[in-house]
C-alpha positions as CSV (number, residue, x, y, z in Angstrom):
1,M,-40.5,-11.8,19.5
2,L,-40.1,-13.5,16.1
3,D,-39.1,-17.1,16.0
4,R,-35.7,-17.7,14.3
5,I,-35.8,-20.7,12.1
6,A,-32.4,-22.3,11.5
7,P,-31.8,-23.6,8.0
8,I,-31.7,-27.3,7.6
9,V,-28.2,-28.2,6.5
10,D,-26.9,-31.6,5.6
11,F,-23.4,-31.2,7.0
12,Q,-22.4,-34.8,6.1
13,S,-23.0,-34.0,2.5
14,E,-21.6,-30.4,2.5
15,L,-18.4,-31.3,4.4
16,A,-17.6,-34.5,2.6
17,G,-15.7,-33.0,-0.3
18,L,-14.1,-29.9,1.3
19,F,-10.6,-31.2,0.7
20,R,-11.1,-33.2,-2.5
21,L,-9.9,-32.2,-6.0
22,D,-11.4,-35.0,-8.0
23,G,-11.6,-34.1,-11.7
24,K,-9.6,-30.9,-11.3
25,V,-6.5,-30.0,-13.2
26,A,-3.7,-28.1,-11.4
27,F,-0.9,-26.3,-13.2
28,M,2.2,-26.0,-11.0
29,P,5.0,-23.9,-12.6
30,G,8.1,-24.4,-10.5
31,G,6.5,-27.5,-9.0
32,Y,9.6,-29.7,-8.9
33,G,11.3,-27.7,-6.2
34,G,11.4,-29.0,-2.6
35,I,8.2,-27.1,-1.5
36,G,6.5,-27.6,-4.9
37,E,7.1,-31.3,-4.8
38,A,5.3,-31.7,-1.5
39,I,2.4,-29.7,-2.7
40,A,2.2,-31.6,-5.9
41,W,1.9,-34.9,-4.0
42,N,-0.8,-33.5,-1.8
43,L,-2.9,-32.2,-4.7
44,A,-2.5,-35.5,-6.6
45,M,-3.5,-37.5,-3.5
46,A,-6.6,-35.3,-3.2
47,G,-7.6,-36.4,-6.7
48,A,-6.2,-33.7,-9.0
49,T,-4.3,-34.1,-12.2
50,V,-1.1,-32.3,-11.6
51,V,0.9,-30.7,-14.4
52,I,4.4,-29.9,-13.3
53,G,6.1,-27.1,-15.1
54,G,9.6,-25.7,-15.2
55,R,12.7,-24.9,-17.3
56,S,13.9,-28.4,-16.9
57,A,11.7,-30.8,-18.8
58,N,13.6,-33.7,-17.3
59,K,12.9,-32.6,-13.7
60,A,9.2,-31.9,-14.5
61,D,8.8,-35.3,-16.2
62,A,10.7,-37.1,-13.4
63,L,8.3,-35.9,-10.7
64,A,5.3,-36.5,-12.9
65,G,6.6,-40.0,-13.5
66,Q,6.9,-40.6,-9.7
67,L,3.4,-39.5,-9.2
68,S,2.1,-41.6,-12.1
69,D,4.0,-44.7,-10.8
70,A,2.3,-44.2,-7.4
71,G,-1.1,-44.4,-9.1
72,Y,-1.9,-40.7,-9.5
73,R,-2.5,-38.5,-12.5
74,A,0.3,-36.2,-13.5
75,A,2.2,-34.8,-16.5
76,G,5.3,-32.6,-17.0
77,I,5.8,-29.6,-19.2
78,A,8.8,-27.4,-20.1
79,V,8.2,-23.7,-19.5
80,D,10.5,-20.8,-18.9
81,C,8.4,-18.5,-16.8
82,G,10.7,-15.6,-17.5
83,D,9.3,-15.6,-21.0
84,V,5.7,-14.4,-21.4
85,Q,5.2,-16.1,-24.7
86,A,6.5,-19.4,-23.2
87,I,3.9,-19.0,-20.4
88,R,1.1,-18.5,-22.9
89,E,2.2,-21.5,-25.0
90,A,2.4,-23.7,-22.0
91,V,-1.1,-22.7,-20.8
92,E,-2.5,-23.4,-24.3
93,T,-0.8,-26.8,-24.4
94,I,-2.2,-27.8,-21.0
95,W,-5.7,-26.6,-22.1
96,K,-5.4,-28.6,-25.3
97,D,-4.2,-31.8,-23.5
98,H,-6.4,-31.7,-20.4
99,G,-9.4,-29.5,-21.4
100,R,-9.3,-27.4,-18.3
101,I,-7.1,-25.6,-15.7
102,D,-8.9,-25.3,-12.4
103,I,-5.9,-24.5,-10.3
104,L,-2.8,-22.4,-10.8
105,L,-0.3,-22.9,-8.0
106,N,2.7,-20.8,-8.8
107,C,5.9,-22.0,-7.1
108,V,8.3,-20.0,-9.3
109,G,10.8,-17.8,-7.4
110,K,14.4,-16.5,-7.5
111,Q,16.9,-14.7,-5.3
112,R,20.1,-13.0,-6.2
113,E,21.6,-11.6,-3.1
114,E,23.3,-8.2,-3.4
115,M,23.8,-5.6,-0.7
116,L,22.2,-2.2,-1.4
117,G,25.4,-0.5,-2.5
118,E,26.1,-3.3,-4.9
119,V,22.7,-4.0,-6.5
120,T,23.0,-4.2,-10.3
121,E,20.3,-3.3,-12.7
122,E,20.7,-6.7,-14.4
123,A,20.3,-8.7,-11.2
124,F,17.3,-6.6,-10.0
125,E,15.5,-7.0,-13.3
126,D,16.2,-10.7,-13.3
127,V,14.6,-11.2,-9.9
128,F,11.7,-8.9,-10.9
129,R,11.1,-10.9,-14.1
130,I,10.8,-14.2,-12.2
131,N,9.2,-13.2,-8.9
132,L,6.7,-10.6,-10.1
133,K,6.4,-10.4,-13.9
134,A,6.0,-14.2,-14.2
135,A,3.2,-14.2,-11.6
136,M,1.4,-11.4,-13.5
137,F,1.3,-13.3,-16.8
138,L,0.8,-16.7,-15.3
139,G,-2.3,-15.3,-13.6
140,Q,-3.4,-13.5,-16.7
141,S,-3.0,-16.6,-19.0
142,V,-4.7,-19.0,-16.7
143,A,-7.5,-16.5,-15.8
144,A,-8.4,-16.2,-19.5
145,K,-9.0,-20.0,-19.7
146,Q,-10.8,-20.1,-16.3
147,I,-13.1,-17.2,-17.3
148,A,-13.9,-18.8,-20.7
149,A,-14.8,-22.1,-19.0
150,G,-17.2,-20.3,-16.6
151,E,-16.6,-22.7,-13.7
152,G,-14.5,-20.5,-11.4
153,G,-11.1,-21.6,-10.2
154,K,-8.2,-21.1,-7.8
155,Q,-4.9,-19.2,-8.2
156,I,-2.3,-19.4,-5.5
157,H,1.1,-17.8,-5.5
158,L,4.1,-18.8,-3.3
159,L,5.6,-15.7,-1.5
160,S,7.7,-15.4,1.6
161,V,7.7,-13.7,5.0
162,R,10.0,-11.3,3.2
163,S,6.9,-9.9,1.5
164,R,6.3,-8.3,4.9
165,L,9.6,-8.2,6.8
166,G,13.0,-6.9,5.8
167,L,16.1,-8.9,6.7
168,R,19.0,-7.4,8.6
169,D,22.6,-7.6,7.3
170,R,21.7,-9.3,4.0
171,G,21.2,-8.1,0.5
172,Y,17.5,-8.7,-0.1
173,S,16.4,-5.5,-1.9
174,A,15.1,-7.2,-5.1
175,Y,13.7,-10.2,-3.3
176,C,11.8,-8.3,-0.6
177,A,10.5,-5.7,-3.1
178,T,9.2,-8.3,-5.6
179,K,7.6,-10.5,-2.9
180,G,6.0,-7.4,-1.4
181,G,4.7,-6.4,-4.8
182,L,3.3,-9.9,-5.2
183,V,1.1,-9.3,-2.2
184,M,-0.6,-6.4,-3.9
185,L,-0.8,-8.3,-7.2
186,V,-2.6,-11.1,-5.4
187,K,-5.1,-8.6,-3.9
188,Q,-5.7,-6.8,-7.2
189,H,-6.1,-10.0,-9.2
190,A,-8.5,-11.3,-6.5
191,M,-10.7,-8.2,-7.0
192,E,-10.7,-8.4,-10.8
193,L,-11.4,-12.2,-10.8
194,A,-14.0,-12.4,-8.0
195,P,-16.9,-11.7,-10.3
196,H,-15.9,-14.8,-12.2
197,G,-15.8,-17.0,-9.1
198,I,-12.0,-17.2,-9.2
199,N,-10.2,-17.1,-5.9
200,V,-6.6,-15.6,-5.7
201,N,-4.5,-16.1,-2.6
202,G,-0.9,-16.4,-1.5
203,I,1.2,-18.6,0.8
204,A,4.1,-17.0,2.6
205,P,6.5,-19.4,4.4
206,T,9.5,-18.7,6.5
207,F,12.6,-21.0,6.2
208,I,11.4,-24.4,5.1
209,Y,13.8,-27.4,5.5
210,T,14.4,-28.6,2.0
211,E,17.4,-30.1,0.2
212,Q,18.1,-26.6,-1.2
213,I,18.9,-25.1,2.2
214,R,20.4,-28.3,3.9
215,H,23.9,-26.7,3.8
216,V,22.6,-23.7,5.8
217,M,20.5,-25.7,8.2
218,E,23.6,-27.9,9.1
219,N,25.1,-24.8,10.7
220,E,24.3,-25.4,14.3
221,E,24.5,-21.8,15.3
222,F,22.3,-20.6,12.5
223,R,19.7,-23.3,13.2
224,R,19.6,-22.5,16.9
225,S,19.1,-18.8,16.1
226,L,16.2,-19.7,13.8
227,H,14.6,-21.8,16.5
228,E,14.9,-18.9,19.0
229,R,13.3,-16.5,16.5
230,I,10.3,-18.7,15.6
231,P,7.7,-18.7,18.3
232,L,6.7,-22.4,17.6
233,G,10.4,-23.3,18.1
234,R,11.0,-25.3,15.0
235,I,11.8,-25.0,11.3
236,G,9.0,-25.4,8.8
237,E,8.8,-28.6,6.8
238,P,7.5,-29.1,3.2
239,K,4.3,-30.8,4.5
240,D,3.4,-27.6,6.4
241,I,3.2,-25.8,3.0
242,A,1.6,-28.7,1.3
243,G,-1.3,-28.5,3.7
244,A,-1.8,-24.8,3.0
245,G,-1.6,-25.5,-0.7
246,L,-4.3,-28.1,-0.6
247,F,-6.5,-25.8,1.6
248,L,-6.3,-22.9,-0.8
249,S,-6.8,-25.2,-3.8
250,A,-9.8,-27.0,-2.4
251,P,-13.5,-26.1,-1.9
252,A,-12.7,-25.5,1.8
253,S,-11.3,-22.1,0.8
254,D,-14.1,-21.0,-1.5
255,F,-15.0,-18.0,0.6
256,I,-11.4,-16.8,0.9
257,T,-9.8,-14.5,-1.7
258,G,-7.2,-11.7,-1.7
259,Q,-5.4,-13.1,1.3
260,I,-1.9,-14.1,2.2
261,L,-1.5,-17.1,4.5
262,Y,1.7,-16.7,6.5
263,V,3.0,-20.2,7.3
264,D,5.8,-19.1,9.6
265,G,5.5,-20.5,13.1
266,G,4.4,-17.1,14.3
267,I,7.3,-14.9,13.1
268,T,5.1,-12.2,11.5
269,A,2.8,-12.2,14.6
270,S,5.8,-11.3,16.8
271,Q,7.9,-8.9,14.8
């Protein structure tokens, strides 16, 4: 019987930086929303320079200002992710200003609710343009820079449990279709970028308690029905998604690609 010699591993050294992002630059389109803001703080606290992007330059700059005032590195940039040329120009600007883009964390998303019999071509194309087309060209534009730099990178897209589950009695055709399509976009981009050491993954939350849905969550009956549906018995919070965002941005996830992390309290495990 041959002796098996275990490799000598310095775990203290190997594990020390698993969740650190020192020296990294993260581009976060849509990053000033409730979920994006929590992720932005978490990445900045882990050492990254966070570039917040969105249609509102004022909102992007405001969040960047809060991060900077707290002692972290951040900047804001105006970008309409429904415009492919605007995406490309924003990526070029970030590259010029910061010299690198290590992480893309795409928080852009849109819903226009219409029941099946009432879906309009204009509304469907609008949701497609923001939820799927923008992800395609954000990924492409950032990948070009990451490949050129030759240092690998991370790309993470924010999805939803609606990428896997339909919703009864609601008009979610465009939203579910585009989020479902984004699952396969993540997987395909992961395969094409793996040879370059670039990881591509997705985060798919259920309802997350943010200011955006406060009016819905204040409905006692609705909130109770959600608690009953979610196996862990509570609504998700922004910090739950912030943890997933840091994990998939950090070295801790270097051997994970093409995956969707469902942060949903167990909903997709039970339905």
